[in-house]
SERO-4910 file (N, C-alpha, C, O; in steps of 0.05 Angstrom, whole numbers):
BEGIN
 pado doro    nc1    nc2    nc3   cac1   cac2   cac3    cc1    cc2    cc3    oc1    oc2    oc3
  Met    A   -773   -217    215   -762   -224    193   -745   -200    184   -724   -205    172
  Ala    A   -751   -178    188   -733   -152    180   -708   -156    196   -686   -156    185
  Arg    A   -711   -158    222   -689   -161    240   -669   -181    230   -645   -173    228
  Gly    A   -675   -203    223   -655   -225    211   -642   -216    186   -618   -220    182
  Phe    A   -658   -203    168   -644   -193    148   -625   -174    151   -604   -174    138
  Glu    A   -633   -154    171   -609   -134    179   -583   -145    189   -561   -136    183
  Ser    A   -589   -166    205   -567   -180    214   -552   -192    195   -527   -191    195
  Lys    A   -565   -204    178   -548   -219    151   -534   -198    135   -514   -203    122
  Ala    A   -545   -173    135   -533   -153    117   -507   -144    131   -486   -142    119
  Val    A   -511   -138    159   -488   -130    174   -468   -156    173   -444   -149    169
  Ala    A   -471   -176    174   -451   -196    174   -440   -201    147   -418   -211    144
  Asp    A   -456   -193    127   -443   -194     98   -424   -171     95   -403   -174     83
  Gln    A   -431   -146    108   -413   -125    105   -387   -129    120   -365   -121    112
  Gln    A   -390   -141    143   -366   -148    159   -347   -169    144   -323   -166    144
  Asp    A   -359   -189    133   -342   -210    118   -330   -195     93   -306   -201     88
  Ala    A   -342   -178     78   -332   -162     56   -311   -146     69   -288   -149     59
  Ala    A   -313   -130     87   -290   -112     98   -264   -129    107   -240   -121    105
  Gln    A   -272   -154    116   -248   -171    125   -234   -185     99   -211   -194     99
  Ala    A   -251   -186     79   -240   -202     52   -225   -182     38   -205   -192     27
  Glu    A   -228   -156     33   -216   -136     23   -189   -130     36   -189   -121     59
  Pro    A   -166   -133     23   -141   -123     34   -140    -95     42   -149    -78     28
  Ser    A   -130    -91     63   -126    -60     72   -108    -45     50    -92    -58     36
  Ser    A   -110    -22     48    -90     -5     30    -64    -11     37    -46    -10     20
  Arg    A    -59    -18     62    -28    -18     67    -19    -48     57      3    -51     47
  Glu    A    -36    -68     60    -33    -94     49    -31    -92     15    -12   -102      2
  Ala    A    -50    -79      5    -48    -77    -25    -22    -62    -34    -10    -69    -55
  Glu    A    -13    -40    -17     13    -30    -23     37    -45    -23     55    -42    -39
  Leu    A     34    -63     -1     54    -81      1     60   -104    -21     82   -116    -23
  Arg    A     37   -110    -38     37   -125    -57     38   -115    -84     36   -130   -104
  Asp    A     42    -88    -86     45    -70   -109     71    -80   -123     94    -75   -114
  Pro    A     67    -95   -148     88   -104   -161    113    -80   -168    136    -84   -161
  Ala    A    105    -59   -180    122    -36   -182    136    -30   -156    161    -26   -156
  Arg    A    122    -29   -133    138    -23   -109    156    -46    -99    178    -41    -88
  Ile    A    148    -70   -102    169    -92   -101    193    -91   -116    215    -93   -106
  Ala    A    188    -87   -144    209    -85   -162    227    -63   -154    251    -67   -154
  Arg    A    219    -42   -148    236    -18   -140    253    -25   -118    278    -22   -116
  Leu    A    236    -37    -98    252    -46    -72    273    -62    -73    294    -62    -59
  Lys    A    266    -82    -95    289   -103   -103    312    -87   -115    335    -92   -108
  Gln    A    307    -68   -133    328    -54   -147    343    -40   -128    368    -39   -132
  Leu    A    332    -27   -106    347    -12    -88    364    -30    -72    386    -23    -65
  Gln    A    353    -53    -67    368    -72    -45    395    -82    -64    417    -83    -53
  Leu    A    390    -86    -88    415    -95   -104    435    -74   -108    459    -79   -107
  Ser    A    424    -48   -112    442    -25   -113    459    -23    -86    483    -20    -86
  Arg    A    444    -26    -64    455    -22    -38    476    -42    -32    496    -36    -19
  Ala    A    472    -68    -43    491    -90    -38    518    -84    -55    541    -90    -46
  Asp    A    514    -73    -77    535    -65   -101    550    -44    -86    574    -48    -83
  Val    A    539    -22    -75    553      0    -66    568    -10    -39    590      0    -33
  Gln    A    555    -29    -23    566    -36      1    595    -51     -8    617    -45      3
  Asn    A    593    -72    -29    614    -87    -37    638    -68    -51    662    -74    -51
  Arg    A    630    -47    -60    652    -26    -70    662    -12    -51    686     -5    -54
  Leu    A    649     -6    -28    661      8     -6    676    -10     11    694      0     23
  Glu    A    671    -36     13    694    -53     23    720    -52     12    740    -53     25
  Arg    A    719    -50    -15    744    -52    -31    759    -24    -39    782    -23    -48
  Ala    A    740     -2    -35    749     25    -37    775     31    -16    773     24      8
  Gln    A    796     43    -25    818     53    -11    821     83     -9    831     93     12
  Ala    A    812     98    -29    818    124    -29    791    140    -11    767    137    -16
  Pro    A    804    156     11    781    168     25    762    184      9    738    183     17
  Pro    A    768    199    -13    744    215    -25    728    193    -38    704    197    -35
  His    A    734    171    -52    717    152    -59    699    137    -39    676    129    -44
  Arg    A    711    132    -16    697    119      6    679    139     13    656    131     18
  Glu    A    683    163     14    659    183     21    637    188      2    614    193     10
  Val    A    643    186    -24    622    184    -42    609    158    -34    585    159    -27
  Leu    A    618    141    -35    603    112    -30    587    113     -5    566    100     -6
  Leu    A    594    126     17    582    125     43    557    142     37    535    134     45
  Arg    A    559    166     21    536    180     17    516    166     -1    492    170      1
  Ala    A    527    151    -18    508    137    -37    493    116    -19    469    114    -23
  Leu    A    504    102     -3    493     82     15    475     96     33    454     85     37
  Ala    A    479    120     45    460    130     64    431    141     46    408    141     55
  Ala    A    439    148     19    416    156      1    397    133     -6    373    135     -5
  Leu    A    412    109    -12    396     84    -14    380     76     12    357     68     11
  Asp    A    395     80     35    380     69     56    357     85     62    338     74     72
  Ala    A    357    112     58    337    129     62    313    126     43    292    135     50
  Glu    A    316    115     19    297    112     -5    286     81      6    262     78      7
  Ile    A    300     65     11    290     42     22    271     44     46    250     31     48
  Ala    A    281     60     65    261     64     87    237     81     78    217     80     92
  Ala    A    238     95     57    213    109     49    192     90     42    169     92     51
  Leu    A    201     70     26    186     45     13    172     27     34    151     15     29
  Asp    A    189     26     62    178      9     79    158     22     94    146     10    111
***
């Protein structure tokens, strides 16, 4: 009987481990992280649109640097 009880305890532990989201999954569903990622993506789209319309080389350079910074921050969140 003790052996069956141990098997049941092990099975329960395995089920509990599978039921809990991993830390990575929990991080991916973090509302603050999701909101920040959306904000960065919108900012990136805005900078990209302004870059397409920009004509002055210094302005384009600033926008390219902003785009690179946004890409880096987005990559850090992924």
